[in-house]
N, C-alpha and C positions, 0 to 999 in steps of 0.2 A: 662354586663353579667346578664342574667335573673336569677331570683331565682330558677326557675326549673333547669336551667343548672348548677347552683351552687350546688343544692342538688344532681343532678346527679353525678357531679364530686366527691362530698363527698362520695356518695355510691360506686363509683369505688374505692376510697381509702379504704372504709370498706371492699370490696371484697378482696383487696390486703392484708389488715391486717388479715383477716380471714385465709388467706393462709400462713401467716408468720409462720415460725417454722416447717412446715410440709415437708420441702425438705430434712431434715436430714435423710440420708439413714439408714434403719434398717439392721440387720444382714442378710446376703445373704445365700441362700440355693438352690441347684439344685433339691431338693426332690419335689415330687408331680408334676413332669412335665406332662403337659397334652398331650394326644395323639389324633389324628384325628379319628373321627367316622363319616364317610361320609353317614349319614342316610338321609340327605336332600341335594338338590342342593347347591353347594357352593355359597356364597354371591359374588356378583359382585361389587367391590369397585370402587369408583371414587373419585378424588380429590375434596374436598369442602373447601379448603382454609386454610392457616396457619398450614399446616402439618396434618390436619384432613382428614379423609376419610369417605365417606357416602355410604350407600347401602339401599336396600329395600327387604323386604321379604313378600310374600303373605301367609296369615294364614287364616284358616276357620273362617267365622263369627260365625258359630255355629259348635262346635266340634262334635256334634252328627250327623251332615250332612257335612262331610269334603269336599265334592265336590261341595258344593253350593257357595253362595256369600262369599266374603273375605274382610278382612282388609289388606291394603297395609302398613306394618310397616315401619316407617322411623327410620334408625339406623345410629349412628355416632361412629367412634372410633378414638382415638389417638394411633397409633401403638406403641408397645413397642420399646424403644430405642435400647435395646440389643436383637435383634431378634434371635441371636444364642443361647441365654439362656432364651428365653421366657418361662414363667411359665403358661401363659393363658391370659384370658380376665377378667378384673374387671368390672362387670356390675354395674351401678349406677342408683338408682331411688331417686329423690330429694323430693318426697312426694306430698302433696296436700290432697286428690288425685286431679289430674288435672294439676299438675305442669309438665312443659316440661322437657325433658332430652336432646334432640338434641341441642337446642339453649344454654342450660345452660352448657353442656359439652363444646361446641364450645367456650363459653365466658370465662369459668373459670377452665375448666378441667385440663389444663396443670399446672396451679398454685396450684389447690387444691390437685391434686393427683400426683404431680411431684415426690414425694418420692418413689412411687411404679411404676411409668411409665417406669422405666428402663427395667423391665422384665414382665410387664403386659400391654396389651392394656387396655385403658380406654374407656369403651363402654357405650353409652346411647341409649335407645330405647324409643321412644315416645309411651306410651301405647295406646291401641286401644281407639279411640275417642279423642285423645289428640294431639295437636301440628301439626307436619308435617305428621303424620300417617293419612291415608285417608280410609274411611270417618272420619272426626273429627266432634265433636259436638259443636254447638254454637247456643245459643238462640237469639243472637243479641239483648239482652236486655239492657236497661238502668239500671245498677246495683243500682243506688241510688234511683230509683222510682219503679222498677219492680222486681229486684232480691230478693234472700232470705234474704239479710241483708238490704233491702231497708228502707228508712226513710219516715216519722218519726218512730224511734224505738217504738214498741208497748209497752205500759204500762197499768196497770189497770185503770189509770186515763184517757187515750185517746182511750181505746179500743172500737172499733165499730166492733163487731163480723161479721156482714154481710159484711161490707166493707173489712175486712181482708180476709175472705173466698173468696170474689170476686177477690181481688187482687192476692191472691196466686193461685187461679184456673186459672186466665188469664195467669199468668206467666207459669204455667205448661202446659196449652193448647198451648202456643206459642212454648215452647220447644218440645212438642210432634209433632206439625205440621212441625217443621223445621228439626227434627232429628228422627222421629218415627221409621224409618226402621232399626235403629241400636241400639236403647236404651236397648233392651232386651239382648244385647250381650256384654255389657261393664263391666261385673263383674270382680272382682279381680281374681277369679279362672281362667277365660279365659286369663287374662293378664299374670298370672303365667305360663299357658300353652304356651302362645306366647313366653315368655322369655326362656323356655326350648327349643323351636324350633329354636330360634336364636342361642342359645348355641350350639345346634347340627349342625346347618348350618355353624357356625364358625369353626367346627372341634374340639371343646374342649370336652373332655370326662366328665369334671365336671365344675360346675359353680362356679365362685367367685363373691360374691355379696356384695354390700354396699347399705343399704337402710336407708334413713333418714325419720323420722316422719311416715306418711302413708306408706312410702317405707318399714317400718319394718313390717307392716301388710302384704304387698305383699311378703316380705322375709319369714315370718312365714308361709304363705300359701304355698309358694314354697316348703319350708322344709317339710311340712306336706304331700304334694302331691308327691314330688319327693325325698324321704329321702336318696336315693343313688346317687343323681346327683349333689351334691354340695361338694366343697372342703373347701371353707372358706365363712363365712357369718357374716357380721357386721351389727348390728341393732342399730342405733344412734337416740336418741329421741324416744324410743319405745312406741308405743300405748299399752294400755291394750288389748291384742289381742283378747280375748274372749269377754270382755265387749264392745269393739268398734263395733263389728258386731252384737252381740246378746242382748246387753243392752245399746243401743245408748243413751237413754234418761238419764240414770244414768251417762254414760260416758261424756255427754256434761255438766252436772252439775258439775262434778269433774273438767273438763277443765275450766269452768267459774270460779270456785274457784281458780284454778291455775292462771288465769289472775289477779284476785284480789290480790292474795298473791304476785305475781310479781310486781304489781304496788305499793303495800305497801313497798316492798324492794327498789324500785326506790325512793320513797319519803323519806324513811329512809336514803338512801345514799345521797340524795339531801340535807337533813337537816345537815348531818355530813360533807358535802363538799360544804358549802355555798360559798367559795371562787371561786369555779367552777360553781356551780349550780345558785347561785344568785337569787333564786326564793323562796318566802314564808317564809324566815326566819327559825325559829325553828319549824314551822308547815306548810310545803309546801302542805301536803295533804288537809288541810282545805282551803288553798289559792286556790287550784285547784278546790275544790268544789264550792267555791264562783265564780270562773271564769266560770265554766260550767253553774251554775245557772244563772249568768248574761247573758251569751251568748244565753241561751234559750229565754230570754226576749228581748235582744238587741244584734243580731248577730254582730260579729266583721267584719269590712271591711277588704278586702284582696287586694293585688296588684299582679302583675306578670302575668303569662300566663293564669291563671284561677282566675279572681278577684271576684268570687262569695263570698258572705258573709259566714261567719263560725258560725254555731249554736252549741248548746251543744252536739248534736249527732255527728257532725263532729269532735269536740274535743275528744269525747270519742273514736270514731273509730280510729283516728290518734294515740291517746295515746296507745290503745291496740296493734296497729301495731308495735310501738316502743319497745314493751316488747319482741318481738321475738329475738332480739339480743342486747346484752349489748353494742355493738358497735353502736347501733342506739340511745342510750340514749342521746347523745349530741344533736341530732336533736330535741328530745322532750324538752330538756333544752332550746334550741333556741326558740322553739315554745311557751313555757311557758313565757319566758322573753318578747317576742314580744307581746303575748296576754295581759300580765300585763300592757303593754303600749298601749293597744287598737289596735294592729295590728294582724290579723288572718292569715297572708300570709303563714307562715310555717305550721300551722295547716291545711290550705287548701291543701297544697302539701301532707302532710301526709295522710289526708282523701282521697285525689285523688289516692294515691297509694294503700290504703286499698281497694278501689273499682276497681282498675285497670283501671282508667280513662285515656284515651290517650289525647294528646294535641288538637286533632281535635274534642273532645267531645264524641267520641265513647268509648266503653269499651272492655277490654279483656274478652274473654270467660272463663277465669280461674275459676271464681266463678260459672258459669253455669256448668262447667265440674265437679267441686267439688260436687255440688248438685246432678247431674245426676248419677255420679259413686257411691257416698254414698247411694243414693236412690235405686240403683240397688242391693247393697249389704245388707244394714242394716235392721234389723228386727223391723220395726215400725208397730203399730197397724193402720189398714186402717180405714178411715172415709167413712161411707156409708150414703149418704145424709147428714143430720145434726147429725146422730148418731156417736158418737166418738169424735166430736169436743171439748167437754168439757174436755177431757183428756188433750188436748194441751192448752186450755185456762187456766185450773187450774194450769198446769205446768208453764205457763208463769207468772201467778200471783205469784206463789211460788218463781220462779227465781228472779223476781223483788224485792221480799222481802229479798232474800238472798244476791244478788250480786249488790252492788250500781252502778257498772261501766260496768259489763259484763252480765247483765240480759238478753240482747237481743240475746245472744249466745245460749240460751236454752229455751224451752217452746213455746212461740208464734211462733218462727221461725220454729219450728219443725212441725207445722201444714202443711207446704209444703210437708213433707214426708208422713203424714197421707192421704193427698189428692192425692198423686202421684199414677198412676196406673201401668205403664209398668215395673213392677219389672223384674229383670232378671230371665230367666228360667234355670239358671245354677249357683248356688251360693254355696260356701263351707263355712260352719259355724262351722267347727271343726269335730273331735278333733284336736287341734293344738299340735303337738309334734315335738320336735327335737330328731331324733332317736339316741339312745345311741351307735349305731354302725357307725354313721356318725361323722365327726369332730365336736368338740364343737363349738357352736355358741357364738360369742363375742357380748354382749350387753352393750351399752354405754349410761348411763343415768345421767342427770344433776339434782341436788337436788332441784333447784327452776325453773325447766322448766315450763313455763306458759301454753304451749299447750298440752304437754303429761306429766302430773304430775308424780313425781318420784314413788309414790306408785303403779301406773299403770305399771311401769317398773318391780317392784317387783313381781306383779301378773304374768306378762308375763314370768319372770324368772321361777316361780313356774309352770306355765302352760306348757311351752316348755320342761322343765326338763334339757336337756343336754346344759346348758348355763353357761358361765362365766360372771359375772357382773363386769363391770368397771365403777366407779362413778366419776363424776366431781362435786366437791362442787362449785356452782356458779349459774349464772343467764343466761337466754336466752334459746332458743329452739335449741337443738342439741349441741354437744360438739366439734366434730372433726373439725379442720381447723382453727388453730390460737388462740383458747381460752386457751390451755394449752399444753406446750411441752410434759408434762407427758402423756396426752391423745394421742397426735399425734404419739409419739414414740411407745407406746404400740400397737396402732392400726396398724401402719406400720409394726411392727415386726410380728404381727399375720397374716396379709395379705401375707407377703412374706414367712414366715416359719411356720406358724400355732402355733408359740409360744404363750402361754396364759400368761397374767399377773397374779401374785400371787393372790389367793383367798383373797377377801377383799380389793383390791387395791383401794385407793381413791386419786384422783388428785385434785389439786387446780386451779381454774380459775385464769388466770394471765392477766386480762383486767381491768385496773384502771377506775375509774369513770370519764367520760367526757374528754377523751383525743383527740378526733377527732377535726381537724380544717378545716375551709372552704378553699380549694384551689382556686387559681385564674385562672386555666386552664378551657377551655370549654370541654364538653364531650357530646356525643350523648345521647338523652333521651331514645333511644332504648335499652340502656344497663340496665335501671332500673330493668326490669324484672329479668335479670341474676344476678344482685348483691343482690337482695332481696330474693334469693332462700330459705333462712331459713323460710320465711314467706309464702311460697307457700300454697294456690293459691293467697293469698293477695300479693299486690306489683307487680303483673304481669301487663304489658301493651301490647298492640297490639293484 
């Protein structure tokens, strides 16, 4: 059994673990029953396997010109089991941006949302430019050498400004040449409009929505644009909604700090659980630094499906990927133990997942889509000629000084945004508000979330206004789905009855350190993208 297949099988187990405990039913209610409002032609559903149904909907590419070119949205649903008492459809966005919904719902929708599937359809829509929605964007780039997170990670010590500008410009030019006809139309505002059209086409008077990560920005945008059109809205792993779009450089520095904090907590847990971790003794953080420094000088050999040597950048990328879910920490433990013994195989796998590398050496377009959608939305200062470059070079230098392992996530990488030209012609930058006349939004935040730090969630709570905050004390990105029965039960009750948890409710994560074991069964590598949904767009393949 290859190491890749062993890792794939473990990730399948992780996906199952994340869904454990969410099937306990919440209190039932027949209130807020949706009624049909046939403002659009009804969707034509067809069977797409395993009890799921699929459909498509044409939406305007440019809403200011509704009779022009279109996107053909790909939609999937798992019909409510009790159709006689159906309450509506629960729309799910897994984040990114650039993460797919159709494939992910098909892979894990029944397990993840089984507790509310009795009376809700579980619905996923691939956003414009993503997945099976056509046209979709794809730069067909080698993410390790051409994409925004390409290696070697830039530092003040290896910086060649002219070469960096040339590399970023070539990547952007490639993206524009392959996708230029649609790049101006992939804003979050347009995606929110699309979602409202799908809601209407399904005959539901109000939307029920569950957004993870970037999906919380989409949800906040929808709530602000359509304050009377939603019944229930769950925002899990919330971004700082105003900072994400209007102050992206500050936002990324805060995220980089979140990664550092998460890694520190991993090493703290490793030191306290040496019987399980078995790496670095009383100071695994220093042992990791020594491994990375050594790998920069002498890359570690790897075996398996991708035997390319592993350098320090690969180790850092794979380590950050593992911070997205506490259930992934055992993979990092295995990688560290192997690396200590001179074997880079598991780090190679983790790095490949970070970049979305497929077994045939091609790459998922997930990171392309992340860049192009965020570039369409976020307010970055444009570079004109060489004017403005110093803003990003100075930010990169500062990031390198602040963040020993996550400096590459802010600063130098953002030069791509400064050089990018075809910004969307229709962006919503606020004000972001959850109307007091609409049902209260349920915001779910994790205290040590690496990707969307907890204080950003507090800002979003204050910004939106009509919000009830539900906190999980724990690690990893997003909370719902097997981390805490307390979280899952509260969310399920809210979705089904609009019952809110008491003000100030705090739940504890119940995921011990290092409990996953490597199974002996084979599994298809195509499932990897769907099991690493918490890390979207990283971890995607195909």
